[in-house]
C-alpha positions in Angstrom: 9.9 51.1 -56.8 7.7 54.2 -56.1 8.2 56.4 -59.0 9.3 54.6 -62.0 9.9 56.7 -65.2 10.4 55.2 -68.9 11.3 57.7 -71.5 12.2 57.2 -75.2 15.5 58.7 -75.8 14.3 61.2 -78.3 12.0 62.5 -75.7 14.6 63.0 -73.0 15.3 66.5 -73.6 11.6 67.8 -73.9 11.4 66.8 -70.4 14.5 68.6 -69.2 16.4 65.2 -68.6 19.8 65.0 -69.7 22.1 61.7 -69.6 25.6 61.2 -70.3 26.5 57.6 -70.4 29.0 55.4 -72.0 26.7 54.1 -74.4 24.5 57.2 -75.1 24.3 61.1 -74.5 21.5 63.2 -75.4 23.7 66.3 -75.3 23.4 68.5 -78.3 26.9 70.3 -77.5 30.0 69.3 -76.0 30.2 69.5 -72.4 31.7 73.0 -71.6 34.0 71.9 -68.5 34.6 75.7 -68.1 33.9 75.8 -64.3 35.8 74.4 -61.2 32.9 72.9 -59.3 33.6 73.0 -55.6 31.4 72.5 -52.6 31.6 75.7 -50.5 30.3 74.2 -47.4 28.6 71.2 -46.0 26.4 70.8 -42.8 26.4 67.2 -42.0 23.6 65.9 -39.5 24.7 66.1 -35.8 26.9 63.1 -34.8 24.5 62.2 -32.1 21.6 62.2 -34.7 23.6 60.0 -37.0 24.4 57.8 -33.8 20.8 57.0 -33.3 20.5 55.5 -36.6 23.8 53.9 -36.6 22.9 52.2 -33.2 19.7 50.8 -34.6 21.7 49.4 -37.4 24.5 47.8 -35.0 21.6 46.3 -32.9 20.2 44.3 -35.5 23.7 43.4 -37.0 24.4 42.1 -33.2 21.1 40.0 -33.3 22.0 38.5 -36.6 19.2 40.2 -38.4 21.4 41.6 -41.0 25.1 41.0 -41.9 25.4 44.3 -43.9 23.3 47.2 -43.9 23.7 50.4 -46.1 23.1 53.5 -43.7 22.9 56.8 -45.5 22.1 60.5 -44.7 21.4 63.7 -46.3 23.7 66.7 -45.8 22.8 70.2 -46.4 25.4 71.9 -48.9 26.3 75.1 -50.6 27.7 75.2 -54.2 27.9 78.5 -56.1 26.7 76.6 -59.5 23.5 75.4 -60.9 22.7 71.7 -61.1 23.1 71.7 -64.9 26.6 73.4 -64.4 27.7 70.6 -62.0 26.2 68.0 -64.5 28.3 69.4 -67.3 31.5 70.0 -65.3 31.6 66.6 -63.2 33.5 63.7 -64.4 32.1 60.4 -63.9 31.2 57.3 -66.0 27.2 57.9 -65.6 25.8 61.4 -65.3 22.2 62.4 -65.0 20.5 65.9 -64.9 16.9 65.4 -63.9 14.4 68.3 -64.5 16.5 70.7 -62.3 15.4 68.6 -59.3 18.7 66.5 -58.9 21.8 65.7 -60.4 23.9 62.4 -60.2 27.4 61.4 -61.1 27.6 57.7 -60.5 30.7 55.8 -60.7 28.9 52.4 -60.0 27.5 50.1 -62.6 24.4 48.3 -61.6 24.1 45.6 -64.4 25.3 45.4 -68.0 23.7 42.9 -70.6 25.9 42.4 -73.5 24.4 39.6 -75.6 23.0 36.9 -73.3 25.8 37.8 -70.8 24.7 39.7 -67.7 27.2 41.5 -65.5 27.3 43.3 -62.2 29.8 45.5 -60.6 29.5 45.9 -56.7 31.4 48.8 -55.4 32.2 48.4 -51.6 35.3 50.1 -49.9 36.5 53.4 -50.1 39.9 55.2 -48.9 41.7 58.4 -49.2 44.3 58.0 -52.0 46.7 60.2 -50.2 47.1 57.8 -47.2 50.5 56.0 -47.7 49.9 52.6 -48.8 46.3 53.2 -49.4 45.7 50.5 -51.8 47.3 47.7 -49.4 45.5 49.2 -46.5 42.0 49.0 -48.1 42.5 45.4 -49.6 43.6 44.0 -46.2 41.3 46.0 -43.8 39.2 43.3 -42.1 36.0 45.3 -41.9 36.1 46.2 -45.6 36.9 42.7 -46.6 34.0 41.4 -44.8 31.7 44.2 -46.5 33.0 43.4 -49.9 32.8 39.5 -49.5 29.2 39.9 -48.3 28.0 42.2 -51.2 29.8 39.8 -53.7 28.0 37.0 -52.3 24.5 39.0 -52.3 25.1 39.8 -56.0 26.0 36.5 -57.0 22.7 35.1 -55.5 20.8 38.0 -57.2 22.3 37.0 -60.5 21.6 33.3 -59.8 17.8 34.0 -59.7 18.0 35.5 -63.3 20.9 33.6 -65.0 23.1 30.6 -64.7 26.9 29.9 -64.6 27.4 32.7 -62.2 31.0 33.5 -61.6 33.2 36.2 -60.0 35.6 37.1 -63.1 37.5 40.0 -61.2 37.4 40.1 -57.6 38.3 43.5 -55.4 40.2 45.5 -58.0 40.8 49.2 -57.4 39.2 52.2 -59.0 40.7 55.8 -58.6 38.1 58.8 -58.6 39.4 62.2 -58.5 37.8 64.8 -56.3 38.3 68.4 -55.1 39.8 67.1 -51.9 42.1 64.8 -53.4 41.7 61.5 -55.0 39.9 58.3 -53.6 40.4 54.7 -54.0 37.2 52.5 -54.3 37.2 48.8 -54.4 35.0 46.9 -56.9 34.3 43.2 -58.2 32.9 41.9 -61.6 30.6 39.1 -61.5 29.0 37.4 -64.7 26.0 35.1 -65.4 24.6 33.7 -68.6 20.7 34.6 -69.3 18.4 32.3 -71.1 18.0 32.5 -75.1 14.4 34.1 -74.5 15.5 36.6 -71.9 14.1 39.6 -74.1 10.6 38.5 -73.4 11.2 38.3 -69.7 13.4 41.7 -69.5 11.1 43.5 -67.1 10.8 40.5 -64.9 14.6 40.1 -64.7 15.1 44.0 -63.8 12.6 44.2 -61.1 13.8 40.6 -59.6 17.1 42.4 -59.0 16.0 45.5 -57.5 16.7 47.2 -55.1 20.5 47.1 -55.8 22.4 44.8 -53.2 24.9 47.5 -52.7 22.8 50.2 -51.4 20.8 48.0 -49.4 22.3 44.9 -47.8 22.0 41.2 -46.7 19.8 39.6 -46.3 17.8 42.1 -48.7 14.3 42.2 -47.4 15.1 42.3 -43.7 18.0 44.9 -44.4 15.5 47.1 -46.1 13.2 46.9 -43.0 16.2 48.0 -40.8 17.0 50.8 -43.2 13.4 52.3 -42.6 14.0 52.2 -38.9 17.5 53.9 -38.8 17.1 56.7 -41.4 15.1 59.6 -40.8 14.7 60.9 -44.3 13.0 59.9 -47.5 15.8 58.7 -50.2 13.6 59.5 -53.1 15.5 58.6 -56.4 18.8 58.4 -54.5 20.0 55.0 -54.5 17.4 53.8 -57.3 18.7 52.7 -60.8 19.0 54.2 -64.2 18.9 52.0 -67.4 19.6 52.7 -71.0 18.5 50.2 -73.3 19.1 50.4 -77.3 17.0 47.3 -78.1 19.9 45.0 -77.8 22.1 45.9 -74.9 21.6 47.4 -71.4 23.9 49.6 -69.5 22.6 50.9 -65.9 23.8 52.7 -63.1 23.0 53.1 -59.3 22.1 56.4 -58.4 24.6 57.3 -55.9 26.8 60.6 -55.6 23.6 62.6 -55.7 22.6 66.2 -55.0 19.0 66.9 -54.8 17.2 70.4 -54.8 14.5 71.1 -52.1 13.2 74.6 -52.2 16.2 76.7 -52.6 18.4 74.3 -50.6 20.7 71.6 -51.9 21.3 68.1 -50.2 23.9 65.8 -50.8 22.9 62.2 -50.0 25.6 59.7 -48.7 26.5 56.9 -46.8 28.1 53.4 -46.4 27.8 49.7 -45.7 27.7 49.0 -42.0 29.0 45.6 -40.3 29.3 44.1 -37.2 33.0 45.4 -37.1 32.0 49.0 -38.2 33.3 51.9 -36.0 30.9 54.9 -35.4 33.6 57.6 -35.9 34.8 55.9 -38.8 31.4 55.5 -40.7 30.2 59.2 -39.6 33.6 60.3 -41.4 33.1 58.2 -44.5 29.8 59.5 -45.0 31.2 63.2 -44.7 34.2 62.2 -47.2 31.8 60.9 -49.8 30.3 64.5 -50.2 32.3 65.5 -53.4 32.0 66.6 -57.2 34.2 64.3 -59.0 36.7 66.6 -61.1 40.0 66.1 -63.1 
């Protein structure tokens, strides 16, 4: 909410912003896809530093101040490609190149509005697809179940603030994402609500009521945001924000995850995950590292 930016589609290129969404792209030429993008090296924060923030989150979970907290870090990385080349060659549902400051290749929809129906697709739960019976394992893992149930309940509550007849249309389905280190399976759900007939006149209010995204904050949202500020030792910036495309009738939007930011001559990959009372330090630290990838086919 600190740096909102609204740009008309025809002015994006002039501001050195490029978008590749399912419903819109301002690229004047096809994506090249000539390079194989890989992360040459990554230097995660020390486990002891990660643990300091993790312990803050876990203590608040034990006290009942939060049921789910999204805890993230930034990792210095080395890639022998420009941010624009990463944007061109990564494969994702939503891609953004922002003024050579950051690039995002997000698999996660925030909300979609079609007609007077509003949809959200919270994504929680990740596992290496190479693990035998990976899909069964991720769907039956008690920690992952608790995390996903919590975020679905939170998003249902969020949508109920702006719409009626909120229902979960598809609960815990699997998406497969290819990375340089192999495939990942991610668990999502689909939630729908019905907007009022005059929702266009309240569109800004609807969008701001839903921010920040529940999947990258937690539950209850306001208290959990306070915990995140206590636990994280860096500024997220645009990371975990949202990007919208509105054509005058429909909205598509994404959560800004899978995110590389340039600071001077250094690149940083921002990643993390949901922490619950059942979370284990070593597994969460490894998940934060495993999410540092560029999706490729």
